[in-house]
LUMLUMDREN-2810 file (N, C-alpha, C; in Angstrom, 1 decimal):
<atoms>
<atom><aa>X</aa><ch>A</ch><at>N</at><xx>55.5</xx><yy>109.7</yy><zz>88.5</zz></atom>
<atom><aa>X</aa><ch>A</ch><at>CA</at><xx>56.0</xx><yy>108.3</yy><zz>88.3</zz></atom>
<atom><aa>X</aa><ch>A</ch><at>C</at><xx>57.0</xx><yy>108.3</yy><zz>87.2</zz></atom>
<atom><aa>X</aa><ch>A</ch><at>N</at><xx>56.6</xx><yy>109.0</yy><zz>86.1</zz></atom>
<atom><aa>X</aa><ch>A</ch><at>CA</at><xx>57.5</xx><yy>109.0</yy><zz>84.9</zz></atom>
<atom><aa>X</aa><ch>A</ch><at>C</at><xx>58.8</xx><yy>109.6</yy><zz>85.2</zz></atom>
<atom><aa>X</aa><ch>A</ch><at>N</at><xx>58.8</xx><yy>110.7</yy><zz>86.0</zz></atom>
<atom><aa>X</aa><ch>A</ch><at>CA</at><xx>60.1</xx><yy>111.3</yy><zz>86.4</zz></atom>
<atom><aa>X</aa><ch>A</ch><at>C</at><xx>60.9</xx><yy>110.4</yy><zz>87.2</zz></atom>
<atom><aa>X</aa><ch>A</ch><at>N</at><xx>60.3</xx><yy>109.7</yy><zz>88.1</zz></atom>
<atom><aa>X</aa><ch>A</ch><at>CA</at><xx>61.1</xx><yy>108.7</yy><zz>88.9</zz></atom>
<atom><aa>X</aa><ch>A</ch><at>C</at><xx>61.7</xx><yy>107.6</yy><zz>88.1</zz></atom>
<atom><aa>X</aa><ch>A</ch><at>N</at><xx>61.0</xx><yy>107.0</yy><zz>87.2</zz></atom>
<atom><aa>X</aa><ch>A</ch><at>CA</at><xx>61.5</xx><yy>106.0</yy><zz>86.3</zz></atom>
<atom><aa>X</aa><ch>A</ch><at>C</at><xx>62.6</xx><yy>106.5</yy><zz>85.4</zz></atom>
<atom><aa>X</aa><ch>A</ch><at>N</at><xx>62.5</xx><yy>107.7</yy><zz>84.9</zz></atom>
<atom><aa>X</aa><ch>A</ch><at>CA</at><xx>63.5</xx><yy>108.3</yy><zz>84.1</zz></atom>
<atom><aa>X</aa><ch>A</ch><at>C</at><xx>64.8</xx><yy>108.6</yy><zz>84.9</zz></atom>
<atom><aa>X</aa><ch>A</ch><at>N</at><xx>64.6</xx><yy>109.1</yy><zz>86.1</zz></atom>
<atom><aa>X</aa><ch>A</ch><at>CA</at><xx>65.7</xx><yy>109.3</yy><zz>87.0</zz></atom>
<atom><aa>X</aa><ch>A</ch><at>C</at><xx>66.5</xx><yy>108.0</yy><zz>87.3</zz></atom>
<atom><aa>X</aa><ch>A</ch><at>N</at><xx>65.7</xx><yy>107.0</yy><zz>87.6</zz></atom>
<atom><aa>X</aa><ch>A</ch><at>CA</at><xx>66.3</xx><yy>105.7</yy><zz>87.9</zz></atom>
<atom><aa>X</aa><ch>A</ch><at>C</at><xx>67.1</xx><yy>105.1</yy><zz>86.7</zz></atom>
<atom><aa>X</aa><ch>A</ch><at>N</at><xx>66.5</xx><yy>105.2</yy><zz>85.5</zz></atom>
<atom><aa>X</aa><ch>A</ch><at>CA</at><xx>67.1</xx><yy>104.8</yy><zz>84.3</zz></atom>
<atom><aa>X</aa><ch>A</ch><at>C</at><xx>68.4</xx><yy>105.5</yy><zz>84.0</zz></atom>
<atom><aa>X</aa><ch>A</ch><at>N</at><xx>68.4</xx><yy>106.8</yy><zz>84.1</zz></atom>
<atom><aa>X</aa><ch>A</ch><at>CA</at><xx>69.6</xx><yy>107.6</yy><zz>83.9</zz></atom>
<atom><aa>X</aa><ch>A</ch><at>C</at><xx>70.7</xx><yy>107.3</yy><zz>84.9</zz></atom>
<atom><aa>X</aa><ch>A</ch><at>N</at><xx>70.3</xx><yy>107.1</yy><zz>86.2</zz></atom>
<atom><aa>X</aa><ch>A</ch><at>CA</at><xx>71.3</xx><yy>106.8</yy><zz>87.2</zz></atom>
<atom><aa>X</aa><ch>A</ch><at>C</at><xx>72.0</xx><yy>105.5</yy><zz>86.9</zz></atom>
<atom><aa>X</aa><ch>A</ch><at>N</at><xx>71.2</xx><yy>104.5</yy><zz>86.4</zz></atom>
<atom><aa>X</aa><ch>A</ch><at>CA</at><xx>71.8</xx><yy>103.2</yy><zz>86.1</zz></atom>
<atom><aa>X</aa><ch>A</ch><at>C</at><xx>72.9</xx><yy>103.4</yy><zz>85.0</zz></atom>
<atom><aa>X</aa><ch>A</ch><at>N</at><xx>72.7</xx><yy>104.2</yy><zz>84.0</zz></atom>
<atom><aa>X</aa><ch>A</ch><at>CA</at><xx>73.7</xx><yy>104.4</yy><zz>83.0</zz></atom>
<atom><aa>X</aa><ch>A</ch><at>C</at><xx>74.9</xx><yy>105.2</yy><zz>83.5</zz></atom>
<atom><aa>X</aa><ch>A</ch><at>N</at><xx>74.7</xx><yy>106.1</yy><zz>84.4</zz></atom>
<atom><aa>X</aa><ch>A</ch><at>CA</at><xx>75.8</xx><yy>106.9</yy><zz>84.9</zz></atom>
<atom><aa>X</aa><ch>A</ch><at>C</at><xx>76.6</xx><yy>106.1</yy><zz>85.9</zz></atom>
<atom><aa>X</aa><ch>A</ch><at>N</at><xx>76.0</xx><yy>105.4</yy><zz>86.8</zz></atom>
<atom><aa>X</aa><ch>A</ch><at>CA</at><xx>76.7</xx><yy>104.8</yy><zz>87.9</zz></atom>
<atom><aa>X</aa><ch>A</ch><at>C</at><xx>77.1</xx><yy>103.3</yy><zz>87.6</zz></atom>
<atom><aa>X</aa><ch>A</ch><at>N</at><xx>76.8</xx><yy>102.7</yy><zz>86.5</zz></atom>
<atom><aa>X</aa><ch>A</ch><at>CA</at><xx>77.1</xx><yy>101.4</yy><zz>86.2</zz></atom>
<atom><aa>X</aa><ch>A</ch><at>C</at><xx>78.4</xx><yy>101.3</yy><zz>85.5</zz></atom>
<atom><aa>X</aa><ch>A</ch><at>N</at><xx>79.3</xx><yy>100.4</yy><zz>86.0</zz></atom>
<atom><aa>X</aa><ch>A</ch><at>CA</at><xx>80.6</xx><yy>100.2</yy><zz>85.4</zz></atom>
<atom><aa>X</aa><ch>A</ch><at>C</at><xx>80.5</xx><yy>98.9</yy><zz>84.6</zz></atom>
<atom><aa>X</aa><ch>A</ch><at>N</at><xx>81.2</xx><yy>98.8</yy><zz>83.5</zz></atom>
<atom><aa>X</aa><ch>A</ch><at>CA</at><xx>81.2</xx><yy>97.6</yy><zz>82.7</zz></atom>
<atom><aa>X</aa><ch>A</ch><at>C</at><xx>82.5</xx><yy>96.8</yy><zz>83.0</zz></atom>
<atom><aa>X</aa><ch>A</ch><at>N</at><xx>82.4</xx><yy>95.5</yy><zz>82.7</zz></atom>
<atom><aa>X</aa><ch>A</ch><at>CA</at><xx>83.6</xx><yy>94.7</yy><zz>82.9</zz></atom>
<atom><aa>X</aa><ch>A</ch><at>C</at><xx>84.6</xx><yy>95.0</yy><zz>81.8</zz></atom>
<atom><aa>X</aa><ch>A</ch><at>N</at><xx>85.8</xx><yy>95.3</yy><zz>82.2</zz></atom>
<atom><aa>X</aa><ch>A</ch><at>CA</at><xx>86.8</xx><yy>95.5</yy><zz>81.2</zz></atom>
<atom><aa>X</aa><ch>A</ch><at>C</at><xx>87.3</xx><yy>94.1</yy><zz>80.6</zz></atom>
<atom><aa>X</aa><ch>A</ch><at>N</at><xx>88.0</xx><yy>94.2</yy><zz>79.6</zz></atom>
<atom><aa>X</aa><ch>A</ch><at>CA</at><xx>88.6</xx><yy>92.9</yy><zz>79.0</zz></atom>
<atom><aa>X</aa><ch>A</ch><at>C</at><xx>89.7</xx><yy>92.5</yy><zz>79.9</zz></atom>
<atom><aa>X</aa><ch>A</ch><at>N</at><xx>89.9</xx><yy>91.2</yy><zz>79.9</zz></atom>
<atom><aa>X</aa><ch>A</ch><at>CA</at><xx>91.0</xx><yy>90.5</yy><zz>80.7</zz></atom>
<atom><aa>X</aa><ch>A</ch><at>C</at><xx>92.0</xx><yy>90.0</yy><zz>79.7</zz></atom>
<atom><aa>X</aa><ch>A</ch><at>N</at><xx>93.3</xx><yy>90.3</yy><zz>79.9</zz></atom>
<atom><aa>X</aa><ch>A</ch><at>CA</at><xx>94.3</xx><yy>89.9</yy><zz>79.0</zz></atom>
<atom><aa>X</aa><ch>A</ch><at>C</at><xx>95.3</xx><yy>88.9</yy><zz>79.7</zz></atom>
<atom><aa>X</aa><ch>A</ch><at>N</at><xx>95.7</xx><yy>87.9</yy><zz>78.9</zz></atom>
<atom><aa>X</aa><ch>A</ch><at>CA</at><xx>96.8</xx><yy>87.0</yy><zz>79.3</zz></atom>
<atom><aa>X</aa><ch>A</ch><at>C</at><xx>97.8</xx><yy>87.1</yy><zz>78.2</zz></atom>
<atom><aa>X</aa><ch>A</ch><at>N</at><xx>99.0</xx><yy>87.6</yy><zz>78.5</zz></atom>
<atom><aa>X</aa><ch>A</ch><at>CA</at><xx>100.0</xx><yy>87.8</yy><zz>77.4</zz></atom>
<atom><aa>X</aa><ch>A</ch><at>C</at><xx>101.4</xx><yy>87.2</yy><zz>77.8</zz></atom>
<atom><aa>X</aa><ch>A</ch><at>N</at><xx>102.1</xx><yy>86.8</yy><zz>76.8</zz></atom>
<atom><aa>X</aa><ch>A</ch><at>CA</at><xx>103.4</xx><yy>86.2</yy><zz>77.0</zz></atom>
<atom><aa>X</aa><ch>A</ch><at>C</at><xx>104.2</xx><yy>86.5</yy><zz>75.7</zz></atom>
<atom><aa>X</aa><ch>A</ch><at>N</at><xx>105.3</xx><yy>87.1</yy><zz>75.7</zz></atom>
<atom><aa>X</aa><ch>A</ch><at>CA</at><xx>106.2</xx><yy>87.4</yy><zz>74.6</zz></atom>
<atom><aa>X</aa><ch>A</ch><at>C</at><xx>105.4</xx><yy>88.0</yy><zz>73.4</zz></atom>
<atom><aa>X</aa><ch>A</ch><at>N</at><xx>104.5</xx><yy>89.0</yy><zz>73.7</zz></atom>
<atom><aa>X</aa><ch>A</ch><at>CA</at><xx>103.9</xx><yy>89.7</yy><zz>72.6</zz></atom>
<atom><aa>X</aa><ch>A</ch><at>C</at><xx>102.7</xx><yy>89.0</yy><zz>72.0</zz></atom>
<atom><aa>X</aa><ch>A</ch><at>N</at><xx>102.3</xx><yy>87.9</yy><zz>72.5</zz></atom>
<atom><aa>X</aa><ch>A</ch><at>CA</at><xx>101.1</xx><yy>87.2</yy><zz>72.1</zz></atom>
<atom><aa>X</aa><ch>A</ch><at>C</at><xx>100.0</xx><yy>87.2</yy><zz>73.2</zz></atom>
<atom><aa>X</aa><ch>A</ch><at>N</at><xx>98.8</xx><yy>87.7</yy><zz>72.9</zz></atom>
<atom><aa>X</aa><ch>A</ch><at>CA</at><xx>97.8</xx><yy>87.9</yy><zz>74.0</zz></atom>
<atom><aa>X</aa><ch>A</ch><at>C</at><xx>96.5</xx><yy>87.2</yy><zz>73.6</zz></atom>
<atom><aa>X</aa><ch>A</ch><at>N</at><xx>95.9</xx><yy>86.7</yy><zz>74.7</zz></atom>
<atom><aa>X</aa><ch>A</ch><at>CA</at><xx>94.5</xx><yy>86.2</yy><zz>74.6</zz></atom>
<atom><aa>X</aa><ch>A</ch><at>C</at><xx>93.7</xx><yy>87.1</yy><zz>75.4</zz></atom>
<atom><aa>X</aa><ch>A</ch><at>N</at><xx>92.5</xx><yy>87.4</yy><zz>75.0</zz></atom>
<atom><aa>X</aa><ch>A</ch><at>CA</at><xx>91.6</xx><yy>88.3</yy><zz>75.7</zz></atom>
<atom><aa>X</aa><ch>A</ch><at>C</at><xx>90.2</xx><yy>87.6</yy><zz>76.0</zz></atom>
<atom><aa>X</aa><ch>A</ch><at>N</at><xx>89.7</xx><yy>87.9</yy><zz>77.2</zz></atom>
<atom><aa>X</aa><ch>A</ch><at>CA</at><xx>88.4</xx><yy>87.5</yy><zz>77.6</zz></atom>
<atom><aa>X</aa><ch>A</ch><at>C</at><xx>87.6</xx><yy>88.7</yy><zz>77.7</zz></atom>
<atom><aa>X</aa><ch>A</ch><at>N</at><xx>86.3</xx><yy>88.7</yy><zz>77.3</zz></atom>
<atom><aa>X</aa><ch>A</ch><at>CA</at><xx>85.4</xx><yy>89.8</yy><zz>77.5</zz></atom>
<atom><aa>X</aa><ch>A</ch><at>C</at><xx>85.7</xx><yy>91.0</yy><zz>76.6</zz></atom>
<atom><aa>X</aa><ch>A</ch><at>N</at><xx>86.5</xx><yy>90.8</yy><zz>75.5</zz></atom>
<atom><aa>X</aa><ch>A</ch><at>CA</at><xx>86.9</xx><yy>91.9</yy><zz>74.7</zz></atom>
<atom><aa>X</aa><ch>A</ch><at>C</at><xx>85.8</xx><yy>92.0</yy><zz>73.5</zz></atom>
<atom><aa>X</aa><ch>A</ch><at>N</at><xx>85.4</xx><yy>93.2</yy><zz>73.2</zz></atom>
<atom><aa>X</aa><ch>A</ch><at>CA</at><xx>84.6</xx><yy>93.4</yy><zz>72.1</zz></atom>
<atom><aa>X</aa><ch>A</ch><at>C</at><xx>85.3</xx><yy>93.5</yy><zz>70.7</zz></atom>
<atom><aa>X</aa><ch>A</ch><at>N</at><xx>86.6</xx><yy>93.6</yy><zz>70.8</zz></atom>
<atom><aa>X</aa><ch>A</ch><at>CA</at><xx>87.4</xx><yy>93.8</yy><zz>69.6</zz></atom>
<atom><aa>X</aa><ch>A</ch><at>C</at><xx>88.1</xx><yy>92.6</yy><zz>69.1</zz></atom>
<atom><aa>X</aa><ch>A</ch><at>N</at><xx>88.7</xx><yy>91.8</yy><zz>69.9</zz></atom>
<atom><aa>X</aa><ch>A</ch><at>CA</at><xx>89.4</xx><yy>90.6</yy><zz>69.5</zz></atom>
<atom><aa>X</aa><ch>A</ch><at>C</at><xx>89.6</xx><yy>89.6</yy><zz>70.6</zz></atom>
<atom><aa>X</aa><ch>A</ch><at>N</at><xx>89.9</xx><yy>88.4</yy><zz>70.2</zz></atom>
<atom><aa>X</aa><ch>A</ch><at>CA</at><xx>90.1</xx><yy>87.3</yy><zz>71.2</zz></atom>
<atom><aa>X</aa><ch>A</ch><at>C</at><xx>91.6</xx><yy>87.0</yy><zz>71.3</zz></atom>
<atom><aa>X</aa><ch>A</ch><at>N</at><xx>92.3</xx><yy>87.2</yy><zz>70.2</zz></atom>
<atom><aa>X</aa><ch>A</ch><at>CA</at><xx>93.8</xx><yy>87.0</yy><zz>70.1</zz></atom>
<atom><aa>X</aa><ch>A</ch><at>C</at><xx>94.5</xx><yy>88.1</yy><zz>69.5</zz></atom>
<atom><aa>X</aa><ch>A</ch><at>N</at><xx>95.6</xx><yy>88.5</yy><zz>69.9</zz></atom>
<atom><aa>X</aa><ch>A</ch><at>CA</at><xx>96.4</xx><yy>89.6</yy><zz>69.3</zz></atom>
<atom><aa>X</aa><ch>A</ch><at>C</at><xx>97.9</xx><yy>89.5</yy><zz>69.5</zz></atom>
<atom><aa>X</aa><ch>A</ch><at>N</at><xx>98.6</xx><yy>90.0</yy><zz>68.5</zz></atom>
<atom><aa>X</aa><ch>A</ch><at>CA</at><xx>100.1</xx><yy>90.1</yy><zz>68.6</zz></atom>
<atom><aa>X</aa><ch>A</ch><at>C</at><xx>100.3</xx><yy>91.6</yy><zz>68.8</zz></atom>
<atom><aa>X</aa><ch>A</ch><at>N</at><xx>101.3</xx><yy>91.9</yy><zz>69.7</zz></atom>
<atom><aa>X</aa><ch>A</ch><at>CA</at><xx>101.6</xx><yy>93.2</yy><zz>70.1</zz></atom>
<atom><aa>X</aa><ch>A</ch><at>C</at><xx>103.1</xx><yy>93.4</yy><zz>70.2</zz></atom>
<atom><aa>X</aa><ch>A</ch><at>N</at><xx>103.6</xx><yy>94.7</yy><zz>70.3</zz></atom>
<atom><aa>X</aa><ch>A</ch><at>CA</at><xx>105.0</xx><yy>95.0</yy><zz>70.5</zz></atom>
<atom><aa>X</aa><ch>A</ch><at>C</at><xx>105.3</xx><yy>94.9</yy><zz>72.0</zz></atom>
<atom><aa>X</aa><ch>A</ch><at>N</at><xx>104.3</xx><yy>94.9</yy><zz>72.9</zz></atom>
<atom><aa>X</aa><ch>A</ch><at>CA</at><xx>104.6</xx><yy>94.8</yy><zz>74.3</zz></atom>
<atom><aa>X</aa><ch>A</ch><at>C</at><xx>105.0</xx><yy>93.4</yy><zz>74.7</zz></atom>
<atom><aa>X</aa><ch>A</ch><at>N</at><xx>106.1</xx><yy>93.2</yy><zz>75.3</zz></atom>
<atom><aa>X</aa><ch>A</ch><at>CA</at><xx>106.6</xx><yy>91.9</yy><zz>75.5</zz></atom>
<atom><aa>X</aa><ch>A</ch><at>C</at><xx>106.5</xx><yy>91.4</yy><zz>77.0</zz></atom>
<atom><aa>X</aa><ch>A</ch><at>N</at><xx>105.9</xx><yy>92.2</yy><zz>77.9</zz></atom>
<atom><aa>X</aa><ch>A</ch><at>CA</at><xx>105.8</xx><yy>91.8</yy><zz>79.3</zz></atom>
<atom><aa>X</aa><ch>A</ch><at>C</at><xx>104.7</xx><yy>90.7</yy><zz>79.4</zz></atom>
<atom><aa>X</aa><ch>A</ch><at>N</at><xx>104.8</xx><yy>89.9</yy><zz>80.5</zz></atom>
<atom><aa>X</aa><ch>A</ch><at>CA</at><xx>103.9</xx><yy>88.9</yy><zz>80.7</zz></atom>
<atom><aa>X</aa><ch>A</ch><at>C</at><xx>102.7</xx><yy>89.4</yy><zz>81.6</zz></atom>
<atom><aa>X</aa><ch>A</ch><at>N</at><xx>101.5</xx><yy>89.2</yy><zz>81.1</zz></atom>
<atom><aa>X</aa><ch>A</ch><at>CA</at><xx>100.3</xx><yy>89.6</yy><zz>81.8</zz></atom>
<atom><aa>X</aa><ch>A</ch><at>C</at><xx>99.5</xx><yy>88.4</yy><zz>82.1</zz></atom>
<atom><aa>X</aa><ch>A</ch><at>N</at><xx>99.0</xx><yy>88.3</yy><zz>83.4</zz></atom>
<atom><aa>X</aa><ch>A</ch><at>CA</at><xx>98.2</xx><yy>87.2</yy><zz>83.8</zz></atom>
<atom><aa>X</aa><ch>A</ch><at>C</at><xx>96.9</xx><yy>87.7</yy><zz>84.4</zz></atom>
<atom><aa>X</aa><ch>A</ch><at>N</at><xx>95.8</xx><yy>87.5</yy><zz>83.6</zz></atom>
<atom><aa>X</aa><ch>A</ch><at>CA</at><xx>94.5</xx><yy>88.0</yy><zz>84.1</zz></atom>
<atom><aa>X</aa><ch>A</ch><at>C</at><xx>94.5</xx><yy>89.5</yy><zz>84.4</zz></atom>
<atom><aa>X</aa><ch>A</ch><at>N</at><xx>95.1</xx><yy>90.3</yy><zz>83.6</zz></atom>
<atom><aa>X</aa><ch>A</ch><at>CA</at><xx>95.2</xx><yy>91.7</yy><zz>83.8</zz></atom>
<atom><aa>X</aa><ch>A</ch><at>C</at><xx>94.1</xx><yy>92.4</yy><zz>83.1</zz></atom>
<atom><aa>X</aa><ch>A</ch><at>N</at><xx>93.5</xx><yy>93.4</yy><zz>83.8</zz></atom>
<atom><aa>X</aa><ch>A</ch><at>CA</at><xx>92.3</xx><yy>94.1</yy><zz>83.2</zz></atom>
<atom><aa>X</aa><ch>A</ch><at>C</at><xx>92.9</xx><yy>95.2</yy><zz>82.2</zz></atom>
<atom><aa>X</aa><ch>A</ch><at>N</at><xx>92.3</xx><yy>95.2</yy><zz>81.0</zz></atom>
<atom><aa>X</aa><ch>A</ch><at>CA</at><xx>92.7</xx><yy>96.1</yy><zz>79.9</zz></atom>
<atom><aa>X</aa><ch>A</ch><at>C</at><xx>91.5</xx><yy>96.8</yy><zz>79.3</zz></atom>
<atom><aa>X</aa><ch>A</ch><at>N</at><xx>91.8</xx><yy>97.9</yy><zz>78.7</zz></atom>
<atom><aa>X</aa><ch>A</ch><at>CA</at><xx>90.8</xx><yy>98.6</yy><zz>77.9</zz></atom>
<atom><aa>X</aa><ch>A</ch><at>C</at><xx>91.2</xx><yy>98.4</yy><zz>76.4</zz></atom>
<atom><aa>X</aa><ch>A</ch><at>N</at><xx>90.3</xx><yy>97.7</yy><zz>75.6</zz></atom>
<atom><aa>X</aa><ch>A</ch><at>CA</at><xx>90.7</xx><yy>97.4</yy><zz>74.2</zz></atom>
<atom><aa>X</aa><ch>A</ch><at>C</at><xx>90.1</xx><yy>98.5</yy><zz>73.3</zz></atom>
<atom><aa>X</aa><ch>A</ch><at>N</at><xx>90.8</xx><yy>98.8</yy><zz>72.2</zz></atom>
<atom><aa>X</aa><ch>A</ch><at>CA</at><xx>90.4</xx><yy>99.6</yy><zz>71.1</zz></atom>
<atom><aa>X</aa><ch>A</ch><at>C</at><xx>90.7</xx><yy>98.8</yy><zz>69.9</zz></atom>
<atom><aa>X</aa><ch>A</ch><at>N</at><xx>90.4</xx><yy>99.4</yy><zz>68.7</zz></atom>
<atom><aa>X</aa><ch>A</ch><at>CA</at><xx>90.6</xx><yy>98.6</yy><zz>67.5</zz></atom>
<atom><aa>X</aa><ch>A</ch><at>C</at><xx>92.1</xx><yy>98.4</yy><zz>67.2</zz></atom>
<atom><aa>X</aa><ch>A</ch><at>N</at><xx>93.0</xx><yy>99.4</yy><zz>67.4</zz></atom>
<atom><aa>X</aa><ch>A</ch><at>CA</at><xx>94.4</xx><yy>99.2</yy><zz>67.1</zz></atom>
<atom><aa>X</aa><ch>A</ch><at>C</at><xx>95.3</xx><yy>99.1</yy><zz>68.3</zz></atom>
<atom><aa>X</aa><ch>A</ch><at>N</at><xx>94.8</xx><yy>99.1</yy><zz>69.5</zz></atom>
<atom><aa>X</aa><ch>A</ch><at>CA</at><xx>95.6</xx><yy>99.0</yy><zz>70.6</zz></atom>
<atom><aa>X</aa><ch>A</ch><at>C</at><xx>94.8</xx><yy>98.6</yy><zz>71.9</zz></atom>
<atom><aa>X</aa><ch>A</ch><at>N</at><xx>95.5</xx><yy>98.3</yy><zz>72.9</zz></atom>
<atom><aa>X</aa><ch>A</ch><at>CA</at><xx>94.9</xx><yy>98.1</yy><zz>74.2</zz></atom>
<atom><aa>X</aa><ch>A</ch><at>C</at><xx>95.7</xx><yy>98.8</yy><zz>75.3</zz></atom>
<atom><aa>X</aa><ch>A</ch><at>N</at><xx>95.1</xx><yy>99.2</yy><zz>76.4</zz></atom>
<atom><aa>X</aa><ch>A</ch><at>CA</at><xx>95.7</xx><yy>99.9</yy><zz>77.5</zz></atom>
<atom><aa>X</aa><ch>A</ch><at>C</at><xx>95.6</xx><yy>99.1</yy><zz>78.7</zz></atom>
<atom><aa>X</aa><ch>A</ch><at>N</at><xx>96.8</xx><yy>98.8</yy><zz>79.4</zz></atom>
<atom><aa>X</aa><ch>A</ch><at>CA</at><xx>96.8</xx><yy>98.1</yy><zz>80.6</zz></atom>
<atom><aa>X</aa><ch>A</ch><at>C</at><xx>96.3</xx><yy>99.1</yy><zz>81.7</zz></atom>
<atom><aa>X</aa><ch>A</ch><at>N</at><xx>95.2</xx><yy>98.8</yy><zz>82.3</zz></atom>
<atom><aa>X</aa><ch>A</ch><at>CA</at><xx>94.6</xx><yy>99.7</yy><zz>83.3</zz></atom>
<atom><aa>X</aa><ch>A</ch><at>C</at><xx>95.5</xx><yy>99.9</yy><zz>84.5</zz></atom>
<atom><aa>X</aa><ch>A</ch><at>N</at><xx>96.2</xx><yy>98.9</yy><zz>85.0</zz></atom>
<atom><aa>X</aa><ch>A</ch><at>CA</at><xx>97.0</xx><yy>99.0</yy><zz>86.2</zz></atom>
<atom><aa>X</aa><ch>A</ch><at>C</at><xx>98.1</xx><yy>100.0</yy><zz>86.0</zz></atom>
<atom><aa>X</aa><ch>A</ch><at>N</at><xx>98.8</xx><yy>100.0</yy><zz>84.8</zz></atom>
<atom><aa>X</aa><ch>A</ch><at>CA</at><xx>100.0</xx><yy>100.8</yy><zz>84.6</zz></atom>
<atom><aa>X</aa><ch>A</ch><at>C</at><xx>99.7</xx><yy>102.0</yy><zz>83.7</zz></atom>
<atom><aa>X</aa><ch>A</ch><at>N</at><xx>98.7</xx><yy>101.9</yy><zz>82.9</zz></atom>
<atom><aa>X</aa><ch>A</ch><at>CA</at><xx>98.4</xx><yy>103.0</yy><zz>81.9</zz></atom>
<atom><aa>X</aa><ch>A</ch><at>C</at><xx>99.2</xx><yy>102.8</yy><zz>80.6</zz></atom>
<atom><aa>X</aa><ch>A</ch><at>N</at><xx>99.9</xx><yy>101.7</yy><zz>80.5</zz></atom>
<atom><aa>X</aa><ch>A</ch><at>CA</at><xx>100.7</xx><yy>101.5</yy><zz>79.3</zz></atom>
<atom><aa>X</aa><ch>A</ch><at>C</at><xx>99.8</xx><yy>101.1</yy><zz>78.1</zz></atom>
<atom><aa>X</aa><ch>A</ch><at>N</at><xx>100.1</xx><yy>101.8</yy><zz>76.9</zz></atom>
<atom><aa>X</aa><ch>A</ch><at>CA</at><xx>99.3</xx><yy>101.4</yy><zz>75.7</zz></atom>
<atom><aa>X</aa><ch>A</ch><at>C</at><xx>100.2</xx><yy>100.5</yy><zz>74.8</zz></atom>
<atom><aa>X</aa><ch>A</ch><at>N</at><xx>99.6</xx><yy>99.4</yy><zz>74.4</zz></atom>
<atom><aa>X</aa><ch>A</ch><at>CA</at><xx>100.2</xx><yy>98.5</yy><zz>73.5</zz></atom>
<atom><aa>X</aa><ch>A</ch><at>C</at><xx>99.5</xx><yy>98.5</yy><zz>72.2</zz></atom>
<atom><aa>X</aa><ch>A</ch><at>N</at><xx>100.3</xx><yy>98.7</yy><zz>71.1</zz></atom>
<atom><aa>X</aa><ch>A</ch><at>CA</at><xx>99.8</xx><yy>98.7</yy><zz>69.7</zz></atom>
<atom><aa>X</aa><ch>A</ch><at>C</at><xx>99.6</xx><yy>97.2</yy><zz>69.3</zz></atom>
<atom><aa>X</aa><ch>A</ch><at>N</at><xx>98.5</xx><yy>96.9</yy><zz>68.6</zz></atom>
<atom><aa>X</aa><ch>A</ch><at>CA</at><xx>98.2</xx><yy>95.6</yy><zz>68.1</zz></atom>
<atom><aa>X</aa><ch>A</ch><at>C</at><xx>98.6</xx><yy>95.5</yy><zz>66.7</zz></atom>
<atom><aa>X</aa><ch>A</ch><at>N</at><xx>99.5</xx><yy>94.5</yy><zz>66.4</zz></atom>
<atom><aa>X</aa><ch>A</ch><at>CA</at><xx>100.0</xx><yy>94.4</yy><zz>65.0</zz></atom>
<atom><aa>X</aa><ch>A</ch><at>C</at><xx>99.2</xx><yy>93.4</yy><zz>64.2</zz></atom>
<atom><aa>X</aa><ch>A</ch><at>N</at><xx>98.6</xx><yy>92.4</yy><zz>64.9</zz></atom>
<atom><aa>X</aa><ch>A</ch><at>CA</at><xx>97.8</xx><yy>91.4</yy><zz>64.3</zz></atom>
<atom><aa>X</aa><ch>A</ch><at>C</at><xx>96.7</xx><yy>90.9</yy><zz>65.2</zz></atom>
<atom><aa>X</aa><ch>A</ch><at>N</at><xx>95.5</xx><yy>90.7</yy><zz>64.8</zz></atom>
<atom><aa>X</aa><ch>A</ch><at>CA</at><xx>94.5</xx><yy>90.2</yy><zz>65.7</zz></atom>
<atom><aa>X</aa><ch>A</ch><at>C</at><xx>93.5</xx><yy>89.3</yy><zz>65.0</zz></atom>
<atom><aa>X</aa><ch>A</ch><at>N</at><xx>92.7</xx><yy>88.6</yy><zz>65.8</zz></atom>
<atom><aa>X</aa><ch>A</ch><at>CA</at><xx>91.6</xx><yy>87.8</yy><zz>65.3</zz></atom>
<atom><aa>X</aa><ch>A</ch><at>C</at><xx>90.5</xx><yy>87.7</yy><zz>66.3</zz></atom>
<atom><aa>X</aa><ch>A</ch><at>N</at><xx>89.3</xx><yy>87.3</yy><zz>65.8</zz></atom>
<atom><aa>X</aa><ch>A</ch><at>CA</at><xx>88.2</xx><yy>87.1</yy><zz>66.7</zz></atom>
<atom><aa>X</aa><ch>A</ch><at>C</at><xx>88.2</xx><yy>85.7</yy><zz>67.2</zz></atom>
<atom><aa>X</aa><ch>A</ch><at>N</at><xx>89.0</xx><yy>84.8</yy><zz>66.8</zz></atom>
<atom><aa>X</aa><ch>A</ch><at>CA</at><xx>89.1</xx><yy>83.4</yy><zz>67.2</zz></atom>
<atom><aa>X</aa><ch>A</ch><at>C</at><xx>90.4</xx><yy>83.2</yy><zz>67.9</zz></atom>
<atom><aa>X</aa><ch>A</ch><at>N</at><xx>90.5</xx><yy>82.2</yy><zz>68.8</zz></atom>
<atom><aa>X</aa><ch>A</ch><at>CA</at><xx>91.8</xx><yy>81.9</yy><zz>69.4</zz></atom>
<atom><aa>X</aa><ch>A</ch><at>C</at><xx>92.6</xx><yy>81.0</yy><zz>68.5</zz></atom>
</atoms>
């Protein structure tokens, strides 16, 4: 029974995907939903994003659809 529970627990960690952050950007100003790093950020990327899934890091975020990485120049935890 212990082996079964251990196997189930490990498989949950391996096969579970987490929700990525969602970005809304316009002219280098972005708002993020579900981000662990920031809620608002300024960036050098000037394209418009509307509910685009991104992967956030401390100094940048990556647009998952295109793979483009955008450096964050200023950020905050509040909108």
